[in-house]
N, C-alpha and C positions, 0 to 999 in steps of 0.2 A: 504494500500500500504506500503510495507516494504522498507526501505532504508538501503543500506549497508554503513557502515562507516568504514573507514580504521583505524586500531589501530595506535596510535601515537608511533613513535619509542622511545624507552627508552633511555634517555641520561644519561650516567654515570657521576657522579660528579667528578670534578678534584681531583686528589690525594692530591694536595696542592693548596692553594689559593695564587696567586701572589700578591705581594705588589707593588703598583704604587707609584712612587716618584714624586717630584715636579721639574719642569724645572725653575731654577733660575740662571740668569747670564750665560745661555748657557750650564749649567751642570745639570744633574739629581741628586737631593739631597734628602736625607731623611728629614722628619720634625724634627725641633730642639728638640721638646719634645718627639719624637719617637712615637707619637700617630697616629693610623689608625682607619678607620671605614669600615665596610663591605658594599660593593656595591651589593645590593640584586637585583636579576632579578625577575620581577613579574611573569614570566612564571613558575618557579619552587619554588620560595621563598628561594632559596639558594644563598649564596655569590658567586659572579663571581670573585671578586678580593677584595683586601683591598686598599682603597684610603687614601692618606696622609691627616691627619687632620691638617690644617694650624693653627698656633697660631700667636699672634702679632709679635713674634720674626721672624717667617717665612715671614710675610708681610713686616717687616722692611728690611729684607735681599733682598726681591724682589724689593722694592722701591729703595734701595741703588744701586742695580745692574742696574735698569732702568735709574736712574739718571746718573750713571757713563757712561752708553752707550750713553745717550743723550749728555753728555759733550764731549765724543770722536767724536761725529758726526755720522750720519747715513751713512752706506755703501750703495752704489747703484750698480746695475748691468750695468748702463748706463755710458759710458765713459764721462769724463769731456768735451771732445771735442763735443760729441753729445749734451750735455746740452747747451753748448755755441752756437751751431748752430741754 
């Protein structure tokens, strides 16, 4: 018994690979050391994009941004009157 299989559509690789940045303190920023690594798809074995490689300096910036945000207090979508009720 013969079975028919459909040919898989050929997917063209992107012309350029996008670089993904990090979200620190509400802003998209490049890694301090400027290092990236390829995000490889197992389907084709090709890079889909480049991800920021975080260093200790990047982590310190993220921790500082988080601590600052904590000190300023969390914003909420609920009115203060609704919280008191």
